[in-house]
KOLVOVO-235523 format. One record per residue (C-alpha): residue number from 0; x, y, z. Coordinates in steps of 0.25 Angstrom, whole numbers, always signed. Layout:
+-----+-------+-------+-------+
! seq !     x !     y !     z !
+-----+-------+-------+-------+
! NUM !     X !     Y !     Z !
...
+-----+-------+-------+-------+
END
This chain:
+-----+-------+-------+-------+
! seq !     x !     y !     z !
+-----+-------+-------+-------+
!   0 !  -382 !  -832 !  -816 !
!   1 !  -392 !  -838 !  -807 !
!   2 !  -389 !  -836 !  -792 !
!   3 !  -389 !  -851 !  -789 !
!   4 !  -379 !  -853 !  -800 !
!   5 !  -369 !  -843 !  -794 !
!   6 !  -356 !  -847 !  -787 !
!   7 !  -356 !  -845 !  -772 !
!   8 !  -345 !  -835 !  -767 !
!   9 !  -338 !  -846 !  -759 !
!  10 !  -336 !  -855 !  -772 !
!  11 !  -330 !  -843 !  -779 !
!  12 !  -321 !  -841 !  -768 !
!  13 !  -316 !  -855 !  -768 !
!  14 !  -314 !  -855 !  -783 !
!  15 !  -306 !  -842 !  -782 !
!  16 !  -298 !  -848 !  -771 !
!  17 !  -294 !  -860 !  -779 !
!  18 !  -291 !  -852 !  -791 !
!  19 !  -281 !  -842 !  -784 !
!  20 !  -275 !  -850 !  -773 !
!  21 !  -265 !  -861 !  -772 !
!  22 !  -255 !  -867 !  -761 !
!  23 !  -243 !  -862 !  -770 !
!  24 !  -247 !  -848 !  -766 !
!  25 !  -244 !  -851 !  -752 !
!  26 !  -231 !  -858 !  -754 !
!  27 !  -225 !  -848 !  -764 !
!  28 !  -228 !  -836 !  -755 !
!  29 !  -224 !  -842 !  -743 !
!  30 !  -211 !  -845 !  -750 !
!  31 !  -209 !  -831 !  -753 !
!  32 !  -214 !  -824 !  -740 !
!  33 !  -214 !  -835 !  -729 !
!  34 !  -224 !  -832 !  -718 !
!  35 !  -225 !  -817 !  -721 !
!  36 !  -234 !  -822 !  -733 !
!  37 !  -245 !  -823 !  -723 !
!  38 !  -246 !  -808 !  -722 !
!  39 !  -244 !  -807 !  -737 !
!  40 !  -256 !  -816 !  -740 !
!  41 !  -265 !  -807 !  -731 !
!  42 !  -260 !  -794 !  -738 !
!  43 !  -261 !  -800 !  -752 !
!  44 !  -276 !  -805 !  -750 !
!  45 !  -281 !  -792 !  -744 !
!  46 !  -273 !  -782 !  -753 !
!  47 !  -273 !  -789 !  -766 !
!  48 !  -280 !  -803 !  -768 !
!  49 !  -294 !  -799 !  -763 !
!  50 !  -295 !  -786 !  -771 !
!  51 !  -289 !  -794 !  -783 !
!  52 !  -300 !  -805 !  -782 !
!  53 !  -311 !  -795 !  -781 !
!  54 !  -306 !  -787 !  -793 !
!  55 !  -307 !  -799 !  -801 !
!  56 !  -321 !  -801 !  -796 !
!  57 !  -325 !  -788 !  -801 !
!  58 !  -318 !  -790 !  -815 !
!  59 !  -324 !  -804 !  -816 !
!  60 !  -338 !  -798 !  -813 !
!  61 !  -337 !  -787 !  -822 !
!  62 !  -332 !  -795 !  -834 !
!  63 !  -339 !  -808 !  -832 !
!  64 !  -341 !  -811 !  -846 !
!  65 !  -326 !  -809 !  -850 !
!  66 !  -318 !  -821 !  -854 !
!  67 !  -304 !  -815 !  -854 !
!  68 !  -302 !  -813 !  -839 !
!  69 !  -292 !  -802 !  -836 !
!  70 !  -290 !  -798 !  -851 !
!  71 !  -305 !  -796 !  -853 !
!  72 !  -306 !  -787 !  -840 !
!  73 !  -295 !  -779 !  -846 !
!  74 !  -302 !  -778 !  -859 !
!  75 !  -315 !  -774 !  -854 !
!  76 !  -310 !  -764 !  -844 !
!  77 !  -300 !  -757 !  -853 !
!  78 !  -306 !  -760 !  -867 !
!  79 !  -291 !  -762 !  -871 !
!  80 !  -289 !  -775 !  -879 !
!  81 !  -274 !  -773 !  -877 !
!  82 !  -274 !  -773 !  -862 !
!  83 !  -283 !  -785 !  -862 !
!  84 !  -273 !  -792 !  -871 !
!  85 !  -262 !  -789 !  -861 !
!  86 !  -270 !  -794 !  -849 !
!  87 !  -273 !  -807 !  -857 !
!  88 !  -258 !  -808 !  -861 !
!  89 !  -254 !  -806 !  -846 !
!  90 !  -263 !  -816 !  -841 !
!  91 !  -257 !  -826 !  -851 !
!  92 !  -243 !  -823 !  -850 !
!  93 !  -241 !  -823 !  -835 !
!  94 !  -244 !  -838 !  -836 !
!  95 !  -231 !  -840 !  -843 !
!  96 !  -223 !  -840 !  -830 !
!  97 !  -234 !  -848 !  -823 !
!  98 !  -233 !  -859 !  -833 !
!  99 !  -218 !  -859 !  -832 !
! 100 !  -219 !  -863 !  -817 !
! 101 !  -229 !  -873 !  -818 !
! 102 !  -220 !  -885 !  -824 !
! 103 !  -211 !  -883 !  -812 !
! 104 !  -223 !  -883 !  -802 !
! 105 !  -227 !  -897 !  -809 !
! 106 !  -213 !  -902 !  -808 !
! 107 !  -211 !  -898 !  -793 !
! 108 !  -225 !  -904 !  -790 !
! 109 !  -221 !  -918 !  -796 !
! 110 !  -208 !  -918 !  -790 !
! 111 !  -214 !  -917 !  -776 !
! 112 !  -225 !  -928 !  -780 !
! 113 !  -215 !  -938 !  -785 !
! 114 !  -202 !  -935 !  -777 !
! 115 !  -208 !  -930 !  -764 !
! 116 !  -198 !  -918 !  -764 !
! 117 !  -195 !  -904 !  -770 !
! 118 !  -182 !  -909 !  -777 !
! 119 !  -188 !  -904 !  -790 !
! 120 !  -188 !  -890 !  -785 !
! 121 !  -175 !  -890 !  -778 !
! 122 !  -166 !  -899 !  -786 !
! 123 !  -170 !  -898 !  -800 !
! 124 !  -162 !  -889 !  -809 !
! 125 !  -169 !  -877 !  -815 !
! 126 !  -165 !  -882 !  -829 !
! 127 !  -171 !  -895 !  -827 !
! 128 !  -184 !  -889 !  -821 !
! 129 !  -185 !  -880 !  -833 !
! 130 !  -184 !  -892 !  -843 !
! 131 !  -194 !  -900 !  -835 !
! 132 !  -204 !  -888 !  -834 !
! 133 !  -202 !  -885 !  -849 !
! 134 !  -206 !  -899 !  -852 !
! 135 !  -218 !  -899 !  -843 !
! 136 !  -223 !  -885 !  -848 !
! 137 !  -222 !  -890 !  -863 !
! 138 !  -230 !  -902 !  -860 !
! 139 !  -241 !  -894 !  -854 !
! 140 !  -240 !  -883 !  -865 !
! 141 !  -243 !  -894 !  -875 !
! 142 !  -254 !  -901 !  -867 !
! 143 !  -260 !  -887 !  -865 !
! 144 !  -262 !  -886 !  -880 !
! 145 !  -270 !  -899 !  -879 !
! 146 !  -280 !  -895 !  -868 !
! 147 !  -278 !  -900 !  -854 !
! 148 !  -292 !  -901 !  -848 !
! 149 !  -288 !  -913 !  -840 !
! 150 !  -276 !  -907 !  -834 !
! 151 !  -284 !  -894 !  -830 !
! 152 !  -294 !  -903 !  -823 !
! 153 !  -283 !  -910 !  -815 !
! 154 !  -277 !  -896 !  -812 !
! 155 !  -291 !  -891 !  -807 !
! 156 !  -291 !  -903 !  -797 !
! 157 !  -276 !  -901 !  -794 !
! 158 !  -279 !  -886 !  -791 !
! 159 !  -290 !  -891 !  -781 !
! 160 !  -281 !  -901 !  -775 !
! 161 !  -270 !  -890 !  -773 !
! 162 !  -280 !  -881 !  -767 !
! 163 !  -284 !  -892 !  -757 !
! 164 !  -270 !  -894 !  -754 !
! 165 !  -267 !  -880 !  -751 !
! 166 !  -278 !  -880 !  -741 !
! 167 !  -273 !  -893 !  -736 !
! 168 !  -259 !  -888 !  -734 !
! 169 !  -264 !  -877 !  -724 !
! 170 !  -273 !  -887 !  -716 !
! 171 !  -261 !  -897 !  -715 !
! 172 !  -251 !  -887 !  -711 !
! 173 !  -260 !  -881 !  -701 !
! 174 !  -263 !  -895 !  -695 !
! 175 !  -248 !  -899 !  -694 !
! 176 !  -245 !  -892 !  -681 !
! 177 !  -257 !  -899 !  -675 !
! 178 !  -253 !  -913 !  -679 !
! 179 !  -238 !  -912 !  -678 !
! 180 !  -233 !  -911 !  -663 !
! 181 !  -222 !  -901 !  -662 !
! 182 !  -224 !  -895 !  -676 !
! 183 !  -216 !  -882 !  -678 !
! 184 !  -219 !  -873 !  -690 !
! 185 !  -207 !  -871 !  -699 !
! 186 !  -209 !  -856 !  -698 !
! 187 !  -207 !  -850 !  -684 !
! 188 !  -216 !  -840 !  -677 !
! 189 !  -228 !  -843 !  -686 !
! 190 !  -237 !  -837 !  -675 !
! 191 !  -230 !  -824 !  -675 !
! 192 !  -236 !  -813 !  -684 !
! 193 !  -223 !  -807 !  -687 !
! 194 !  -220 !  -820 !  -695 !
! 195 !  -230 !  -816 !  -705 !
! 196 !  -226 !  -802 !  -708 !
! 197 !  -219 !  -799 !  -721 !
! 198 !  -206 !  -791 !  -722 !
! 199 !  -212 !  -781 !  -732 !
! 200 !  -199 !  -779 !  -741 !
! 201 !  -196 !  -780 !  -756 !
! 202 !  -194 !  -795 !  -755 !
! 203 !  -208 !  -796 !  -749 !
! 204 !  -215 !  -788 !  -759 !
! 205 !  -208 !  -796 !  -770 !
! 206 !  -216 !  -808 !  -766 !
! 207 !  -230 !  -801 !  -767 !
! 208 !  -231 !  -806 !  -782 !
! 209 !  -232 !  -820 !  -777 !
! 210 !  -244 !  -816 !  -768 !
! 211 !  -250 !  -809 !  -779 !
! 212 !  -248 !  -822 !  -788 !
! 213 !  -254 !  -831 !  -777 !
! 214 !  -267 !  -823 !  -776 !
! 215 !  -268 !  -820 !  -791 !
! 216 !  -278 !  -826 !  -801 !
! 217 !  -291 !  -820 !  -795 !
! 218 !  -295 !  -817 !  -809 !
! 219 !  -299 !  -831 !  -811 !
! 220 !  -310 !  -829 !  -801 !
! 221 !  -317 !  -819 !  -810 !
! 222 !  -327 !  -828 !  -818 !
! 223 !  -333 !  -832 !  -804 !
! 224 !  -337 !  -817 !  -800 !
! 225 !  -351 !  -817 !  -807 !
! 226 !  -354 !  -831 !  -804 !
! 227 !  -354 !  -829 !  -789 !
! 228 !  -367 !  -826 !  -782 !
! 229 !  -368 !  -811 !  -779 !
! 230 !  -354 !  -807 !  -784 !
! 231 !  -354 !  -793 !  -778 !
! 232 !  -355 !  -799 !  -764 !
! 233 !  -350 !  -813 !  -765 !
! 234 !  -338 !  -812 !  -774 !
! 235 !  -330 !  -803 !  -764 !
! 236 !  -333 !  -813 !  -754 !
! 237 !  -328 !  -824 !  -762 !
! 238 !  -315 !  -817 !  -765 !
! 239 !  -313 !  -813 !  -751 !
! 240 !  -315 !  -827 !  -746 !
! 241 !  -306 !  -832 !  -757 !
! 242 !  -295 !  -822 !  -752 !
! 243 !  -297 !  -827 !  -738 !
! 244 !  -296 !  -841 !  -741 !
! 245 !  -283 !  -838 !  -749 !
! 246 !  -278 !  -830 !  -738 !
! 247 !  -280 !  -841 !  -728 !
! 248 !  -274 !  -851 !  -737 !
! 249 !  -262 !  -842 !  -739 !
! 250 !  -260 !  -838 !  -725 !
! 251 !  -262 !  -852 !  -719 !
! 252 !  -254 !  -859 !  -730 !
! 253 !  -242 !  -849 !  -728 !
! 254 !  -243 !  -852 !  -713 !
! 255 !  -243 !  -867 !  -716 !
! 256 !  -231 !  -865 !  -725 !
! 257 !  -224 !  -858 !  -714 !
! 258 !  -226 !  -870 !  -705 !
! 259 !  -219 !  -879 !  -714 !
! 260 !  -208 !  -869 !  -720 !
! 261 !  -200 !  -859 !  -712 !
! 262 !  -204 !  -845 !  -717 !
! 263 !  -190 !  -840 !  -713 !
! 264 !  -183 !  -851 !  -721 !
! 265 !  -192 !  -854 !  -734 !
! 266 !  -186 !  -865 !  -743 !
! 267 !  -181 !  -860 !  -756 !
! 268 !  -190 !  -871 !  -763 !
! 269 !  -203 !  -867 !  -756 !
! 270 !  -210 !  -862 !  -768 !
! 271 !  -207 !  -875 !  -776 !
! 272 !  -208 !  -885 !  -765 !
! 273 !  -215 !  -878 !  -753 !
! 274 !  -229 !  -884 !  -756 !
! 275 !  -225 !  -898 !  -758 !
! 276 !  -215 !  -897 !  -746 !
! 277 !  -227 !  -892 !  -737 !
! 278 !  -236 !  -903 !  -741 !
! 279 !  -225 !  -913 !  -739 !
! 280 !  -222 !  -908 !  -725 !
! 281 !  -237 !  -908 !  -721 !
! 282 !  -238 !  -922 !  -727 !
! 283 !  -226 !  -927 !  -717 !
! 284 !  -233 !  -920 !  -705 !
! 285 !  -246 !  -927 !  -709 !
! 286 !  -239 !  -941 !  -711 !
! 287 !  -243 !  -942 !  -726 !
! 288 !  -230 !  -940 !  -732 !
! 289 !  -230 !  -933 !  -745 !
! 290 !  -245 !  -935 !  -748 !
! 291 !  -249 !  -920 !  -747 !
! 292 !  -237 !  -916 !  -755 !
! 293 !  -240 !  -926 !  -766 !
! 294 !  -254 !  -922 !  -767 !
! 295 !  -250 !  -908 !  -768 !
! 296 !  -240 !  -911 !  -778 !
! 297 !  -249 !  -919 !  -787 !
! 298 !  -260 !  -908 !  -786 !
! 299 !  -250 !  -897 !  -789 !
! 300 !  -243 !  -904 !  -801 !
! 301 !  -257 !  -906 !  -807 !
! 302 !  -261 !  -892 !  -804 !
! 303 !  -249 !  -886 !  -809 !
! 304 !  -250 !  -894 !  -822 !
! 305 !  -264 !  -890 !  -824 !
! 306 !  -260 !  -875 !  -822 !
! 307 !  -249 !  -877 !  -832 !
! 308 !  -258 !  -882 !  -842 !
! 309 !  -269 !  -872 !  -839 !
! 310 !  -260 !  -860 !  -838 !
! 311 !  -254 !  -863 !  -852 !
! 312 !  -268 !  -864 !  -858 !
! 313 !  -278 !  -855 !  -852 !
! 314 !  -270 !  -842 !  -852 !
! 315 !  -266 !  -844 !  -866 !
! 316 !  -281 !  -846 !  -870 !
! 317 !  -285 !  -833 !  -863 !
! 318 !  -275 !  -825 !  -870 !
! 319 !  -277 !  -831 !  -884 !
! 320 !  -291 !  -836 !  -885 !
! 321 !  -297 !  -823 !  -888 !
! 322 !  -283 !  -816 !  -891 !
! 323 !  -285 !  -802 !  -898 !
! 324 !  -277 !  -802 !  -912 !
! 325 !  -273 !  -788 !  -909 !
! 326 !  -264 !  -792 !  -898 !
! 327 !  -261 !  -807 !  -900 !
! 328 !  -254 !  -812 !  -912 !
! 329 !  -260 !  -822 !  -921 !
! 330 !  -249 !  -832 !  -919 !
! 331 !  -252 !  -832 !  -904 !
! 332 !  -267 !  -834 !  -907 !
! 333 !  -264 !  -846 !  -916 !
! 334 !  -271 !  -859 !  -914 !
! 335 !  -269 !  -873 !  -920 !
! 336 !  -280 !  -882 !  -926 !
! 337 !  -284 !  -886 !  -912 !
! 338 !  -285 !  -871 !  -907 !
! 339 !  -273 !  -872 !  -899 !
! 340 !  -266 !  -858 !  -897 !
! 341 !  -252 !  -864 !  -901 !
! 342 !  -244 !  -852 !  -901 !
! 343 !  -250 !  -847 !  -888 !
! 344 !  -245 !  -860 !  -882 !
! 345 !  -232 !  -858 !  -889 !
! 346 !  -230 !  -844 !  -883 !
! 347 !  -234 !  -850 !  -869 !
! 348 !  -223 !  -861 !  -871 !
! 349 !  -212 !  -852 !  -875 !
! 350 !  -214 !  -842 !  -863 !
! 351 !  -216 !  -852 !  -853 !
! 352 !  -203 !  -860 !  -858 !
! 353 !  -195 !  -847 !  -857 !
! 354 !  -199 !  -846 !  -842 !
! 355 !  -197 !  -860 !  -839 !
! 356 !  -183 !  -859 !  -845 !
! 357 !  -179 !  -846 !  -839 !
! 358 !  -175 !  -850 !  -825 !
! 359 !  -164 !  -858 !  -831 !
! 360 !  -156 !  -845 !  -833 !
! 361 !  -158 !  -840 !  -818 !
! 362 !  -164 !  -849 !  -808 !
! 363 !  -155 !  -859 !  -801 !
! 364 !  -165 !  -869 !  -795 !
! 365 !  -179 !  -874 !  -795 !
! 366 !  -184 !  -868 !  -782 !
! 367 !  -179 !  -854 !  -787 !
! 368 !  -186 !  -857 !  -800 !
! 369 !  -199 !  -860 !  -794 !
! 370 !  -198 !  -847 !  -785 !
! 371 !  -194 !  -839 !  -797 !
! 372 !  -205 !  -844 !  -806 !
! 373 !  -215 !  -842 !  -795 !
! 374 !  -211 !  -828 !  -793 !
! 375 !  -211 !  -825 !  -807 !
! 376 !  -225 !  -830 !  -808 !
! 377 !  -229 !  -821 !  -797 !
! 378 !  -223 !  -809 !  -805 !
! 379 !  -230 !  -813 !  -818 !
! 380 !  -243 !  -819 !  -815 !
! 381 !  -249 !  -807 !  -807 !
! 382 !  -247 !  -798 !  -819 !
! 383 !  -260 !  -803 !  -824 !
! 384 !  -267 !  -798 !  -812 !
! 385 !  -264 !  -784 !  -815 !
! 386 !  -273 !  -785 !  -827 !
! 387 !  -285 !  -789 !  -817 !
! 388 !  -282 !  -776 !  -809 !
! 389 !  -281 !  -767 !  -821 !
! 390 !  -294 !  -772 !  -827 !
! 391 !  -301 !  -769 !  -813 !
! 392 !  -295 !  -755 !  -813 !
! 393 !  -300 !  -753 !  -827 !
! 394 !  -314 !  -759 !  -823 !
! 395 !  -316 !  -750 !  -811 !
! 396 !  -312 !  -738 !  -819 !
! 397 !  -324 !  -741 !  -827 !
! 398 !  -333 !  -745 !  -816 !
! 399 !  -346 !  -739 !  -822 !
! 400 !  -343 !  -747 !  -835 !
! 401 !  -343 !  -761 !  -830 !
! 402 !  -353 !  -768 !  -821 !
! 403 !  -350 !  -780 !  -812 !
! 404 !  -358 !  -788 !  -802 !
! 405 !  -346 !  -788 !  -793 !
! 406 !  -337 !  -775 !  -789 !
! 407 !  -325 !  -776 !  -780 !
! 408 !  -325 !  -761 !  -777 !
! 409 !  -336 !  -752 !  -781 !
! 410 !  -328 !  -739 !  -780 !
! 411 !  -320 !  -738 !  -793 !
! 412 !  -309 !  -730 !  -788 !
! 413 !  -306 !  -739 !  -776 !
! 414 !  -308 !  -751 !  -785 !
! 415 !  -297 !  -745 !  -795 !
! 416 !  -288 !  -743 !  -783 !
! 417 !  -289 !  -757 !  -779 !
! 418 !  -287 !  -762 !  -793 !
! 419 !  -275 !  -753 !  -794 !
! 420 !  -269 !  -759 !  -781 !
! 421 !  -270 !  -773 !  -786 !
! 422 !  -264 !  -769 !  -799 !
! 423 !  -252 !  -762 !  -793 !
! 424 !  -250 !  -773 !  -782 !
! 425 !  -250 !  -784 !  -793 !
! 426 !  -240 !  -776 !  -802 !
! 427 !  -231 !  -773 !  -790 !
! 428 !  -231 !  -787 !  -785 !
! 429 !  -227 !  -792 !  -799 !
! 430 !  -216 !  -782 !  -799 !
! 431 !  -210 !  -785 !  -785 !
! 432 !  -212 !  -800 !  -788 !
! 433 !  -201 !  -799 !  -799 !
! 434 !  -190 !  -797 !  -787 !
! 435 !  -184 !  -811 !  -786 !
! 436 !  -186 !  -818 !  -773 !
! 437 !  -172 !  -823 !  -771 !
! 438 !  -161 !  -815 !  -764 !
! 439 !  -152 !  -808 !  -775 !
! 440 !  -139 !  -811 !  -767 !
! 441 !  -142 !  -826 !  -766 !
! 442 !  -143 !  -828 !  -781 !
! 443 !  -141 !  -815 !  -790 !
! 444 !  -142 !  -822 !  -803 !
! 445 !  -156 !  -829 !  -800 !
! 446 !  -161 !  -816 !  -793 !
! 447 !  -158 !  -808 !  -806 !
! 448 !  -164 !  -819 !  -815 !
! 449 !  -177 !  -819 !  -807 !
! 450 !  -178 !  -804 !  -807 !
! 451 !  -176 !  -803 !  -822 !
! 452 !  -185 !  -814 !  -825 !
! 453 !  -196 !  -809 !  -815 !
! 454 !  -195 !  -795 !  -822 !
! 455 !  -193 !  -799 !  -837 !
! 456 !  -203 !  -811 !  -837 !
! 457 !  -216 !  -803 !  -835 !
! 458 !  -212 !  -791 !  -844 !
! 459 !  -208 !  -801 !  -855 !
! 460 !  -222 !  -809 !  -854 !
! 461 !  -230 !  -796 !  -854 !
! 462 !  -221 !  -790 !  -866 !
! 463 !  -224 !  -802 !  -874 !
! 464 !  -239 !  -798 !  -873 !
! 465 !  -236 !  -785 !  -878 !
! 466 !  -228 !  -790 !  -890 !
! 467 !  -240 !  -799 !  -895 !
! 468 !  -249 !  -787 !  -899 !
! 469 !  -237 !  -782 !  -908 !
! 470 !  -237 !  -795 !  -915 !
! 471 !  -252 !  -795 !  -917 !
! 472 !  -251 !  -781 !  -922 !
! 473 !  -241 !  -785 !  -932 !
! 474 !  -249 !  -797 !  -936 !
! 475 !  -261 !  -788 !  -939 !
! 476 !  -253 !  -779 !  -947 !
! 477 !  -250 !  -791 !  -956 !
! 478 !  -264 !  -795 !  -957 !
! 479 !  -263 !  -807 !  -947 !
! 480 !  -274 !  -808 !  -937 !
+-----+-------+-------+-------+
END
């Protein structure tokens, strides 16, 4: 690539920031940790996210011509097609819980836009929400089979708007004390360092998975590594600058949330309604009523809708477009006359419907449902990141075999230790994240349901991926390819 056609490091940094970050990360983690999340953000950036992003950089630089992402990295570094299949399966199947939550997010956003309050998330029964979410999902599942380029374009614009609103929230919240005489922050002692120190107990460590979930997805940056000018010098600079931007956004955003919501008395519905309530409060301070909230709600509804459509379609194609008949049965690879992966969409639909309906048997209200599904996602989604670190460890074990324009750590032994740290940290975060975030004494039935579903769901999703090669083997034995 000619030097004048290469992307500047600052541009890559901004692209990566928009891929990884969102205002929901601030709200969800503040809802779990309160002001102590400020310290958590600093720790997670230094100890996990910066190494994660730089590891992705080396993998992307080494395998710049690989189209399969993480599964290609695993295949190239191990030579094992079965492991590559499991990596691809994990990348796809973790989106099931993600897809199950999106219809509720759309429903809540539209509720705020048209009703101006969070009654959808506080008053609507879980059964009603399940039915409406099911209808929304089935509509988007059908539309995904038809192609949704327009909606994806709208979603891209909405994503940009959401990023702008995230930054605007911080600016507005910081400005409030200067324009409102006598303003008092909802959380006391915000100037005291002790306010931001976590209580490092089991309950705290059970929330780490949400932080990992928030900063995950750095593997999306990999295509840009070799496009940057002077990757060896400028890619680390881009990633560290991105991490700095995320850290500043997370810290200032968390402090801004503390100004509006008391960290010592966090509302039960903050995960569901916190972002909208925050913009509504700021709108009242600035004399524009619900304007900020409506803009955010519309952008979020469009963005969540596009994410729903895209996350049905894209991961499925990654799994099945070049699926190996040795591991993926013919019935799952089946296409109709228009080339649509009909049974792939059917399998997606069945699994998502199960997750949507499941809360009816153990969740009592919508706010609890949002918290449970968000936490379940924080357990399931990071499972795909362990393959990134596994591929990196396999790469540095064969350092002399592979060449890359950018290397994170030149010493293979140190590099392996860093990769192992990230691997184990991610796995531990997922395991600890299975612990329910509600008090057992307050609701034993719901606590047991959440614990059981948090443990069983990831194991069932992975086990399904182990069953498919057995079916494929039986097909081959019958002469079916």
